[in-house]
Each structure stands twice: as structure tokens, then as C-alpha cells.
N, C-alpha and C positions, 0 to 999 in steps of 0.2 A: 435525379430528383433535385429540384431547385428550391423548394419551399417545404416548410414543416407540414406534415400530415398528421391527422388524428389517428390514434391507435386504439383499437378496442381493448378495454381493460380486461385482463384474464381473470375470470371468476369461476370458482367451483371446479377447477381442474387440479389434478395431482401435479406436484412439482417434480420434474425429472431430476435425478441425481447426476451431478456432473461426473464424468468418467475421467476427465483430464486428457481427453484425446485432442482437444482444440485449444488454441491460444487466440485471445482477442487483443489487438494492439491499436492504440490511438496515437495520433501524431499531430505535428504542426500543419499538416496538409488538410486538417479538418475531417479526415476520413478514419474509419475503423476497418481494419482488415482481420478476417478470421482465417486461421491457418490450421490445417491438419498437420501437426508438427512431425508425426511419425513418417508420413509420406512426403514431407517437404513440399506441400501443395497448398496454394491459396484457395480457400473455399469461396469466399466472397469479399468484395470491397465495396463500401457504401459511404455516402456523405452523411454525417451525423446530424446536421442541422445546427451545429455550433458555428459561431462567428469568429472565434479565436482558438488558440492552441488547445488541443485536447490533452488534459493532464492524466486522466485515468479512465480505464474501461473495465467493466466487470460483468461476468455472466451472472444473471440474477436467477434464472430458473432453467436448468438444463443447458442446452446449447442454442435456444431460440430467442431468449430475451437478454439484451445487453444494455447495461446502464453506462453512462459516461458523464464526466464533469470536465469543466473547461475554464480557461481564463475569462471567458465571457460571463461566468457565474451561473450558467445554466446546468441543470442536471437533466439529461435526456435519456429516453428509453427507445431502443430500436427493437422491433419484432421481426424475426426472420420466418420465412416459410420453411416447412420441413425439408423441401428440396434444397434450401440454402440461400435463396434469393431474399432480398429485402422486401418485407411487406409494408412497413410503415415506421415512422418515428413520431414521437410526441415529447413535449416538455413536461417533466415531472415537478420541477421546482426552479426558483430563480434566486440566487444570492446577489446582494448589492456589492459585488466585488468578486475577484477570481475564486473559484472553487477547486481546491487542489485534490482532495481525497474523499473517498466514500468507504463505508463498511457495511456488511450485511449482517443482520441479526436474525438468526434462524428461530422461528417460532416453534415452540415445543409441540410434539405430536409423535405418533408411532411411526418410526422410520420405515416399517414394512407395509403399512396400510395406507396412511395418508400423511403427507407433509405439507403444512401450510406454507404459503408464500412468505418469503422473508421480508423484514422491514429494512429499508435502506436509509442509512444516516449519511448526510453530507455535511462537510465543514467548509467554511469560506472565510475570506479575508474581511468580511463584514462582521466577524465575531459570532456568527450564527451557526447553530447546529439545527439542521432541518430533518425531520422524521417523515419518511415517505412510505406509504403502503400503495403499491402500484395498482391495486384494485380500486383505489379511491380516487376521486377527482381532485381533492385538495390535499396539500401537504401541511405539516404542523411545524412551526418554529418553536423548538422546545428549549433552547438555550441561547442566551445572548451574553457573551462574556465582556465585561468591562473592567478596567483597572481602577485604582484608588481615586484617580482624577476624573472618572466617568467616561473615559475614552474607550472605544471598542478595541478589543484585542484580536488582531488578525489570526486566524487559525490555518495551519498548514497540514495538520495530520489528525486523523481520527481512527480509532480501532476498537473493536468489541472484545469482550471477554468470551473466549470460545466455550467455556464451561458454565457461564452464567449469562443468559440472554438479556438480563436487565442492566448489565454494566458495560460502560464504554469509557474510553479515555481520550483526551485531546492534548495537543501541543501546538504552540504558535509563537507569536512575537512577544513573548515574555518568558521568564525563566522557569515557569511552572508546568508540570504535567498534572492534569486534573482528572480525577476518576469520578464518574457520575453513575447514578442509579436511576433508571427511567421511572421506577415506581414513585420516586419522590421529586419529580421534576417541578411540581407546582409549589414547592415550599420556598422559603425566603432565599435559600442558597441554591435554587435551581437544581436540586438533586445532587449537588456536589458532596461526595463522601469524603474526599481527601484531596490534598494537593501536595506536590513534592517538588523540591528544588535542590539540585546538587549544592553542596556547601560553598564551592568556589564561585558560584553564580549569584549568590544571594546579595552581594554588594556591588555587582557589575550590571551593565546594561546589555548583556548578551542574551539572545534568545536561545531556547533549547535546540532549535534546528541548526544552529551554526556550528555545532560539533566541538565547542571549546573543551568539553570534557570527554570527548569520544562518544562511544556508544555505551549507555549505562543500563544496568539491569536492577530493577527494584522489586520489592515484594508488593503484594496487592494492598495490604493494610498498613499504611505508613502515614505519618504526619509530616508537615513541612519542615520539621527539625530533624528528621531522620535522613541520614546520608544513604547513598546507593549501596547495593549489595555487591555488585561487580562492575568493572569498567573495562572496555575493550578499545585499545588504541592502536595507532599505526597508520590509519587511513587519513584522508583529508576531506573536510566537508564545509564548503562555504559558497560554492557556485550555485547549487540548486538544492531543493529539498530531497534528501536521500531516503530511500526505503531501507528499513531494517527488518530482518525476518529470522525465523528459526529454520533450521535444516536438519534432516535426519529423522529416522523412525521414532526416536524418543526425544526429538528437539534438542539433541546434544550439542549442536553447533549454533552459533550466532553468525549471521552473514550480513554484509552491507556493501554498498557501492562506494566509490571514492572519486574525488576530483582528479586523481592521477590516472583514471581510466581502468582501474583494477577492481576485481571482486575480492573481498576479504572474508576468510573463514576463521572464526575463533572457537576454541574449546570453551563451552559454557562454564565448566567447573574450574578450569585452571586459568582462564583468560588468555591463554597463549594462542598466537597465530599459528594455524596448522596448514593454511594454504593461501596463496595469492595467485590469481591469474588475470591476464589482460582481457578486458571485456568490452572496450569501446575505443574505436579509432579516433574519435574526436575528443577524447580525454575525460569523459564523465560517465559513470554508471549510476543510475538513480532508481531503477526498478528491478526487484528480484522476487520471483514467485516460484515456489517449488511445486512439483506434482503432488496431488493428494495422496498417492500411495507408492509411487516409484521414486528412486533416487535420481530424479531428473530436475534440472533447474533451468528456468527461463530468465533472461536478463535483457534490459534495454537501456539506452542512454541517449547521447546527443547525435550519434551517427544514425544511419537510416536502416539499421538492421535490428531484428529481434533474434537473439542467439539462444540456442538450446544446448545445455551441457549434460553430458553423460559420463559415468565412470569409465576409466580407461581399462583396456584389457591387461591381463597379467603379462609380465615380460621376464626374460631371463635375468640373472643377477647382474651381469655386466651392463646390460642396457639400463636396468633400473638404477644402478649406481651413477651412471652418467647423467641420467635425467634428474635424479635427486640432487646431485651436485649443482647442476645448472639451475634448478629450481631454488635451491638455497641461496645461491649468489644473487638471483633475481629478487628474492624476497628481502635480502639484506640491503640491496641498493634502493629498492622501492621504499622501505621503511625509513631508511636514513634520509632520503630526499624529502619524504613527507614531513619528517620531524623538523627539518631545516626550514621548509617552506611554510 
């Protein structure tokens, strides 16, 4: 397919619940590939309609609708046939600058009877947050962030509160993380509930995504004079926008990629590094997504592969001691090198 096609907007159908059996990956080749990761099999590969690097792809509804955002500022929707082939693509929204991240806000409803289609939020370097209902023809520009001098603040990240569908947060090229409530978007502060900035960034010109303070954990209800609750360090972050995520059945671990090509695991309570492993041959890991129910992790970076990680099998004592010794040495070398660089 060489040009954008119109897609029939899905209306009045139940939303399929994702089982985690498939992975969608976008790339600089402007394509999205869908994988059955358990069988190590590519299901389909299709052109997205984007004109520049694809930064993120997300399953919107079951396994048949995939949204993507790109350096070209477009937010696209691809619709697959039940057999797996591409049916059509359409443009959902357009930013005036690169669009790095999206998040899904699940509308409330009975999980066993009917689940409404989610709202898609996208953030771009034009300082805009756009709200998209894929059943509607038009999208809504709900936030435009500007600094004290009236200049737009480029946004690199957006995420929703999984237990409150009205709340989402953004981060970008200024030191603040901002928390918004969609119910109050029309007020003078654009629905901004709170903003937060680590103490050491308040007098510097470093943006939140550059990782000067490492990965930080804050509470939901803070003001700009409150410092972070926890900080996780040891990795490096300056080359690209890094993904940070929780891992574990109780979200007991914090995980992030690094410019050293490794994946870092921290204990959420102690802030200690519990594991490091090499995840990218070209030196940067910037996307990490865990399975919705299983202890399985997918990562990607600057090389041409999406990697899926599984827990290792148990070993005898002597083998385990050798591996742990090797792992400890690798962790110490990696952390020391990152601290120096």
C-alpha cells in the first residue's frame, strides 16, 4: 500500500481484551510488524502511512486495531482483518512536531458485559496533548503547554493513571512532571492538578528526560516544593527518550533501559539494583513492556530486534554460584562505567 486509505470507524462493537499473545513493533523503516512471540513467528508486516521514524505502536482494541505515532507528528490507526492481513490505515491526529508517546485511557464499564473503546492521548513536541476517540472523525486538542515566556514546551512522554481514568501526566523539555485531570481541562490551568520538579533541577536548565537525577518515584498528590519519594540510579540516559516501567505481579520492581545497552531492574522499596542484563547490540535500550499477566518482558532499542525475556530455569548450586559471580562482576563494571561517563 503506497497511500493512506480511509478506515471505517468501529462503532457499537465490544472491545476484545488483549491476551498478551502478540507484540506490535514500529521502526525507522516506517513499518509495523506484528509477532506471535510464543511461536517466534511474524504474523504480518505493513506500511504505516508515516513519513518518518515510527516512535511507538499500541494495540488499541484486542489484536485488530493498532495506533502509532511518529517523528512526522502523525497519529495513525491501522485496522487488521481477523485473518491477520492489513485492511486499512487512517490518520487520527496531526501534531506540529514529532509525536513521541501515546497512552490509552480505558472508559469505565462492566468488564464482563461491555467494554467501551478507550480514549487515546498523544503528546508532541508542539506542546500539545491531543485526545482521540477512534469512533469520531475529529480529535480534540486539550492541552497546550507553554513556559513563563510564552514558548511552547516540547513533550516527550505521557502516561495515564491506571486506577483513575481522568488523570494523566506529561514530561518534556522543562524540569516539571505535570499531572492533569480531564474533568477540568477547560479551566485557566488546563486541568493541571499539580506539577513536580526534583530539587536539584529547579535552578538548572536540564529537562526531566535527560536523566540527571536518575529514575524518580513520586506520590500522586504533591506540589512543586515536594521532593521525590525514591530515586533509582546506575544507568545512563541522554541519547534518546527512555521508557520506564514497573515489573512484577505487585509492581515490586522498577525497570528502565540505558545508553549502555542494558536493562536495569531496581527494587522499588530499597532502591537497590537487583539485576542488569545486556539488551541492545547498538548500545541503547529505550522501550520496555511487560506481559499483562506473565513474568515476560519485551524490550527494543537501536538494533533491529525486539527481544522477549523469560525467567531462567533452576540450576544446581555450583552452576548458580558461577553465574551469580559472573553477573555480580558485570553489574559492578557496568555501574562504575556509567557513573564515570
